[in-house]
Legacy VTK file of the C-alpha trace (Angstrom):
# vtk DataFile Version 3.0
C-alpha trace
ASCII
DATASET POLYDATA
POINTS 408 float
-2.361 0.126 -9.222
0.727 -0.603 -11.273
1.717 -3.712 -9.352
-1.754 -5.254 -9.464
-1.802 -5.535 -13.254
-1.735 -8.952 -14.796
0.515 -9.930 -17.674
-0.075 -13.280 -19.318
1.241 -15.017 -22.427
0.001 -18.271 -23.845
2.000 -20.007 -26.610
-0.209 -22.082 -28.871
-0.136 -25.119 -31.159
-2.485 -26.285 -33.906
-5.534 -26.752 -31.663
-6.370 -25.729 -28.086
-6.244 -29.292 -26.752
-3.004 -30.050 -28.589
-1.443 -26.896 -27.153
-2.078 -27.868 -23.560
-1.015 -31.473 -24.006
2.125 -30.537 -25.945
3.158 -27.977 -23.331
3.088 -30.630 -20.628
4.901 -33.280 -22.678
7.509 -31.073 -24.331
10.924 -30.913 -22.684
11.961 -27.498 -21.305
14.920 -27.373 -23.699
12.637 -27.575 -26.729
10.848 -24.381 -25.735
13.870 -22.086 -25.395
14.053 -19.118 -23.027
10.761 -17.682 -21.772
9.979 -14.670 -19.573
7.058 -14.447 -17.165
6.627 -11.058 -15.505
4.334 -9.661 -12.847
4.502 -6.505 -10.770
8.097 -5.797 -9.828
9.286 -9.392 -10.294
10.401 -11.167 -13.464
11.044 -14.884 -13.956
13.152 -16.384 -16.750
12.861 -20.074 -17.579
16.085 -21.275 -19.161
16.142 -24.014 -21.849
17.305 -26.583 -19.265
14.253 -25.930 -17.060
16.075 -23.912 -14.420
14.648 -20.549 -13.372
16.196 -17.172 -12.660
14.369 -14.201 -11.174
15.015 -10.542 -10.584
13.209 -7.560 -9.146
13.030 -3.914 -10.103
12.591 -2.976 -6.455
14.107 -4.415 -3.279
11.822 -7.267 -2.181
12.445 -10.129 0.187
13.959 -13.502 -0.663
10.682 -15.375 -0.154
9.373 -13.738 -3.329
11.753 -16.016 -5.268
11.536 -19.021 -2.912
15.104 -18.459 -1.740
14.438 -19.844 1.737
14.722 -16.562 3.627
12.993 -13.219 4.075
16.072 -11.033 3.750
16.095 -8.230 1.214
17.737 -8.958 -2.128
19.502 -6.660 -4.555
17.354 -5.128 -7.300
18.341 -5.640 -10.960
20.211 -8.811 -9.974
19.283 -12.311 -11.165
18.889 -15.038 -8.535
18.562 -18.800 -9.025
15.122 -20.068 -8.023
15.618 -23.472 -6.318
13.662 -25.564 -8.848
14.584 -27.849 -11.759
12.805 -29.037 -14.915
10.188 -26.291 -14.743
7.583 -26.360 -17.511
6.139 -22.905 -16.859
5.773 -20.229 -14.168
2.806 -18.129 -13.071
3.030 -15.175 -10.712
0.528 -13.244 -8.628
1.119 -10.052 -6.669
2.420 -11.934 -3.629
3.057 -15.553 -4.694
4.505 -17.583 -7.552
3.799 -21.027 -8.990
5.829 -23.521 -11.004
4.437 -26.389 -13.085
6.662 -29.475 -13.115
6.738 -32.211 -15.789
5.009 -34.722 -13.483
1.964 -32.438 -13.231
2.547 -31.140 -9.724
2.432 -27.425 -8.924
4.886 -25.790 -6.521
4.072 -22.509 -4.792
5.984 -20.017 -2.685
5.685 -16.484 -1.338
2.822 -14.781 0.461
-0.251 -16.593 1.718
-2.321 -13.629 2.879
-5.452 -14.843 1.077
-4.769 -18.551 0.759
-2.945 -18.131 -2.533
-0.447 -20.934 -1.824
-3.204 -23.564 -1.838
-1.298 -25.552 0.787
-3.599 -25.650 3.838
-5.596 -28.914 4.136
-9.372 -28.542 4.364
-9.464 -30.391 7.722
-7.009 -27.905 9.168
-9.000 -24.940 7.914
-12.174 -26.334 9.431
-10.515 -26.296 12.847
-8.396 -23.139 12.694
-10.484 -21.062 10.227
-7.174 -19.817 8.845
-4.485 -20.615 6.319
-0.800 -21.232 6.897
1.866 -18.489 6.844
3.974 -17.571 3.830
6.397 -20.072 2.304
10.022 -19.048 1.987
10.770 -22.104 -0.188
8.644 -23.840 -2.865
6.010 -26.212 -1.447
3.469 -28.427 -3.267
-0.038 -27.156 -3.932
-2.480 -29.675 -2.477
-4.307 -32.251 -4.623
-2.871 -31.126 -8.001
-1.083 -34.106 -9.566
-1.697 -33.897 -13.324
-1.679 -30.214 -14.267
-0.923 -29.116 -17.839
-1.432 -25.350 -17.440
-1.332 -22.824 -14.597
-2.022 -19.125 -14.222
-2.672 -16.573 -11.502
-4.579 -13.384 -10.812
-3.617 -10.914 -8.138
-4.419 -13.219 -5.226
-5.889 -16.340 -6.808
-4.532 -19.180 -8.912
-5.821 -21.647 -11.488
-4.606 -25.061 -12.644
-5.852 -27.077 -15.628
-5.500 -30.849 -15.385
-4.845 -33.352 -18.146
-8.435 -34.591 -17.827
-9.766 -31.093 -18.650
-10.775 -30.034 -15.152
-10.072 -26.600 -13.663
-8.927 -26.204 -10.055
-8.867 -22.829 -8.280
-7.796 -21.431 -4.908
-7.065 -18.131 -3.170
-9.021 -14.882 -2.899
-12.685 -14.887 -3.858
-14.172 -11.596 -2.684
-14.993 -10.726 -6.309
-16.097 -14.323 -7.077
-13.081 -14.806 -9.284
-12.867 -18.495 -8.295
-16.108 -19.366 -10.082
-17.460 -21.568 -7.276
-20.294 -21.552 -4.759
-19.253 -20.613 -1.221
-19.134 -21.446 1.623
-17.936 -25.015 1.187
-16.226 -25.442 4.576
-17.825 -27.106 7.620
-16.229 -25.476 10.666
-15.775 -27.611 13.767
-16.020 -25.104 16.617
-17.804 -22.061 15.259
-19.388 -20.637 12.167
-17.628 -17.443 11.136
-18.730 -15.245 8.287
-18.239 -16.609 4.822
-14.514 -16.835 4.138
-13.308 -14.494 1.440
-10.662 -16.955 0.293
-9.957 -20.661 -0.041
-6.489 -21.869 1.063
-6.826 -25.197 -0.778
-7.728 -26.088 -4.400
-11.338 -26.760 -5.393
-12.598 -27.950 -8.771
-14.854 -25.557 -10.698
-18.105 -27.442 -11.151
-19.651 -27.665 -14.600
-16.438 -26.989 -16.519
-15.074 -29.825 -18.647
-12.623 -30.060 -21.534
-10.634 -27.061 -20.248
-7.225 -26.682 -21.933
-5.984 -23.327 -20.621
-6.760 -20.727 -17.956
-6.051 -17.029 -17.448
-6.430 -14.900 -14.330
-7.114 -11.191 -14.233
-6.803 -9.608 -10.837
-10.554 -9.965 -10.147
-11.853 -12.238 -12.907
-10.870 -15.465 -14.655
-11.058 -17.130 -18.067
-11.092 -20.756 -19.194
-10.428 -21.923 -22.749
-12.288 -25.087 -23.733
-11.262 -27.799 -26.180
-13.933 -26.691 -28.655
-12.383 -23.206 -28.941
-15.002 -21.384 -26.845
-14.218 -19.392 -23.688
-15.866 -19.229 -20.268
-15.418 -16.339 -17.850
-16.536 -15.190 -14.384
-15.824 -12.707 -11.571
-15.787 -8.903 -11.506
-17.431 -7.437 -14.599
-17.902 -3.698 -14.116
-15.979 -2.987 -17.317
-17.376 -5.936 -19.252
-14.225 -8.016 -18.770
-16.295 -11.215 -18.439
-17.458 -10.728 -22.025
-21.080 -11.855 -21.726
-22.545 -8.616 -23.087
-23.269 -7.169 -19.615
-21.488 -5.373 -16.792
-22.997 -7.645 -14.124
-20.579 -9.576 -11.905
-20.712 -13.335 -12.499
-20.268 -15.816 -9.661
-20.231 -18.850 -11.947
-18.741 -19.385 -15.424
-20.658 -17.962 -18.394
-19.885 -18.221 -22.087
-17.972 -15.347 -23.646
-19.976 -14.002 -26.560
-18.835 -14.204 -30.172
-15.552 -15.990 -29.439
-15.115 -19.187 -31.431
-12.058 -21.161 -32.555
-9.900 -19.588 -29.845
-6.443 -21.082 -29.295
-5.149 -18.850 -26.477
-6.496 -16.471 -23.826
-5.115 -13.646 -21.706
-6.441 -11.446 -18.918
-5.520 -8.176 -17.243
-7.132 -6.441 -14.270
-10.309 -5.449 -16.156
-9.467 -6.584 -19.652
-9.532 -9.878 -21.572
-8.344 -11.202 -24.926
-8.525 -14.309 -27.076
-6.301 -15.366 -29.948
-8.233 -17.139 -32.700
-7.059 -19.995 -34.899
-6.907 -17.714 -37.943
-4.325 -15.469 -36.237
-6.684 -12.622 -35.330
-7.317 -11.265 -31.823
-10.534 -10.343 -30.003
-10.601 -8.145 -26.886
-13.221 -7.046 -24.369
-13.464 -5.162 -21.066
-12.027 -1.736 -20.342
-11.545 -0.058 -23.698
-8.931 2.361 -22.411
-9.098 4.179 -25.739
-6.260 2.686 -27.784
-5.441 0.213 -25.006
-7.706 -2.523 -26.261
-10.762 -2.145 -28.475
-9.551 0.727 -30.572
-11.206 4.055 -31.235
-13.426 4.254 -28.142
-13.261 6.789 -25.295
-10.998 5.969 -22.353
-12.651 3.825 -19.708
-15.624 2.777 -21.825
-16.955 -0.675 -20.860
-16.822 -3.072 -23.815
-18.716 -6.194 -22.711
-18.817 -7.816 -26.160
-15.609 -9.138 -27.773
-14.471 -7.300 -30.901
-11.653 -7.917 -33.369
-8.546 -5.765 -32.950
-7.930 -3.908 -36.232
-4.639 -4.779 -37.867
-3.904 -7.741 -35.584
-3.393 -10.605 -38.047
-1.009 -13.504 -38.534
-0.489 -13.835 -34.763
0.459 -17.044 -32.953
0.878 -15.827 -29.341
-0.453 -12.906 -27.281
0.513 -11.095 -24.103
-1.193 -8.312 -22.129
0.871 -5.720 -20.272
-0.453 -3.070 -17.930
-2.109 -1.007 -20.658
-0.852 -2.479 -23.910
-0.818 -5.758 -25.826
1.629 -7.515 -28.084
1.232 -10.334 -30.569
3.991 -12.603 -31.847
3.478 -13.313 -35.527
4.090 -16.552 -37.351
7.069 -14.957 -39.102
8.838 -13.990 -35.856
7.940 -10.300 -35.796
5.898 -8.504 -33.116
2.729 -6.416 -33.454
1.766 -4.062 -30.628
-1.156 -1.827 -29.728
-2.403 0.174 -26.744
-0.903 2.775 -24.439
2.747 3.667 -24.982
3.747 6.193 -22.343
7.253 4.745 -22.159
7.477 3.540 -25.723
6.504 -0.013 -24.770
4.645 -0.396 -28.069
7.635 0.613 -30.121
5.470 3.005 -32.167
3.528 6.213 -31.385
0.381 5.507 -33.398
-2.958 3.941 -32.528
-3.676 0.413 -33.715
-1.769 -2.820 -34.163
1.542 -2.067 -35.839
4.935 -3.799 -36.111
7.654 -3.140 -33.545
10.656 -1.916 -35.487
13.951 -3.685 -34.967
12.508 -7.042 -33.896
12.960 -10.139 -36.066
13.495 -13.824 -35.340
11.513 -13.490 -32.103
10.802 -16.774 -30.298
8.609 -15.441 -27.474
7.286 -12.110 -26.254
6.003 -10.783 -22.919
4.164 -7.519 -22.369
4.869 -6.009 -18.972
3.957 -2.873 -17.074
5.503 0.004 -19.108
7.774 -2.313 -21.132
7.897 -5.260 -23.514
10.352 -8.173 -23.473
11.212 -10.124 -26.622
13.327 -13.296 -26.552
15.083 -13.875 -29.871
15.687 -17.296 -31.368
19.327 -17.184 -30.231
18.295 -16.520 -26.600
19.021 -12.792 -26.526
16.491 -10.811 -24.482
15.491 -7.432 -25.883
13.529 -4.796 -23.982
11.454 -1.857 -25.222
9.976 0.935 -23.078
11.011 1.611 -19.479
14.394 -0.098 -19.409
15.589 -2.089 -16.359
19.208 -1.369 -17.186
21.126 -1.370 -13.920
24.618 -1.072 -15.383
23.871 2.137 -17.219
21.189 3.856 -15.185
21.505 2.308 -11.718
17.786 1.615 -11.789
14.600 1.691 -13.799
15.180 5.189 -15.145
15.815 4.722 -18.837
13.355 4.791 -21.724
13.929 3.277 -25.130
11.452 3.258 -28.009
13.756 0.878 -29.897
14.672 -2.655 -28.756
17.944 -2.883 -26.830
19.567 -5.872 -25.086
18.428 -6.412 -21.510
21.110 -5.923 -18.876
20.536 -7.561 -15.487
23.422 -8.439 -13.174
24.228 -12.186 -13.081
22.108 -12.804 -16.186
23.810 -13.988 -19.371
22.351 -12.412 -22.498
23.896 -14.083 -25.589
24.151 -12.283 -28.922
LINES 1 409
408 0 1 2 3 4 5 6 7 8 9 10 11 12 13 14 15 16 17 18 19 20 21 22 23 24 25 26 27 28 29 30 31 32 33 34 35 36 37 38 39 40 41 42 43 44 45 46 47 48 49 50 51 52 53 54 55 56 57 58 59 60 61 62 63 64 65 66 67 68 69 70 71 72 73 74 75 76 77 78 79 80 81 82 83 84 85 86 87 88 89 90 91 92 93 94 95 96 97 98 99 100 101 102 103 104 105 106 107 108 109 110 111 112 113 114 115 116 117 118 119 120 121 122 123 124 125 126 127 128 129 130 131 132 133 134 135 136 137 138 139 140 141 142 143 144 145 146 147 148 149 150 151 152 153 154 155 156 157 158 159 160 161 162 163 164 165 166 167 168 169 170 171 172 173 174 175 176 177 178 179 180 181 182 183 184 185 186 187 188 189 190 191 192 193 194 195 196 197 198 199 200 201 202 203 204 205 206 207 208 209 210 211 212 213 214 215 216 217 218 219 220 221 222 223 224 225 226 227 228 229 230 231 232 233 234 235 236 237 238 239 240 241 242 243 244 245 246 247 248 249 250 251 252 253 254 255 256 257 258 259 260 261 262 263 264 265 266 267 268 269 270 271 272 273 274 275 276 277 278 279 280 281 282 283 284 285 286 287 288 289 290 291 292 293 294 295 296 297 298 299 300 301 302 303 304 305 306 307 308 309 310 311 312 313 314 315 316 317 318 319 320 321 322 323 324 325 326 327 328 329 330 331 332 333 334 335 336 337 338 339 340 341 342 343 344 345 346 347 348 349 350 351 352 353 354 355 356 357 358 359 360 361 362 363 364 365 366 367 368 369 370 371 372 373 374 375 376 377 378 379 380 381 382 383 384 385 386 387 388 389 390 391 392 393 394 395 396 397 398 399 400 401 402 403 404 405 406 407
């Protein structure tokens, strides 16, 4: 299940509402380089708002919106045909870009309606969504988004007015809405397992950020509380149970949150005081520390040693936190050295200072330094030296991807 893991990072400001509003208003150049990674694909937003992407495998061009379905070279950066991008979100099969005017562009696979580009009237007649998009196309009805995120096959967009819109796969009720909502013209098929157009989540207001696990979702509200819904067998919803939730419920014990993140069966919240709470699959040292592997943890608990943090990111089985001083704390599984330390618990990654942003990824961690240099720890995508993803480094080294400039 490596490629179905979710990795999410949310940079934060003084308050949740200020963070979302500032992210939309801030120019791309002011934010510096940022990496967004999912599965085998990695996106890099440059300071000028342009986007580059590369793959560790050998996917097709539509994965990057290149306008074709031909195979591309692995470990080679390609220019995604978009400008002035605020942020990127990526699912297993599709990707999304938030633009400064609040629109959301989508491209890639549309196997479960994840592009959000099929009008309701069309669905009511055809009972189907449109095919994949080889080039970026607008998501329907989203005109004032300030935050976007994606699970494996579903996507979420937060609007400036604090509403949350969702679309895509819903077999695990990860959309947080009542279905069916479609009135078919010619026949009444079984309840659709996905929605190929955006729908607003009823009852949610003052939303400032969203996070998608592969089968559940989170919403951060202006007051610092968190709502969650979807699959909950490992307690990833955080309501103290392991019962799946069709509609949003309040996450227990989380207050004064300023950022959220979600993995396949794992969730986290960064609090205003710089501490981190996690819930869901304990995974031993992967999340809530000191518990047996695979133990459901349905109630959020503070991560020991995680303090002074201003941004978080969840990788496949580990987490990282960017501190206010520009260092990185890490905890969780470290099979490939992606934590930068062998012990259990939140501990500093050696060799990393002046870090501007950080992204946990399956079996590796990326850190973008203040000068734009990208460092990588763990399984190293280092094509020039290894010819593939075959190297392992427990100490940060500069990332080497063909056609990607990495200043020092």
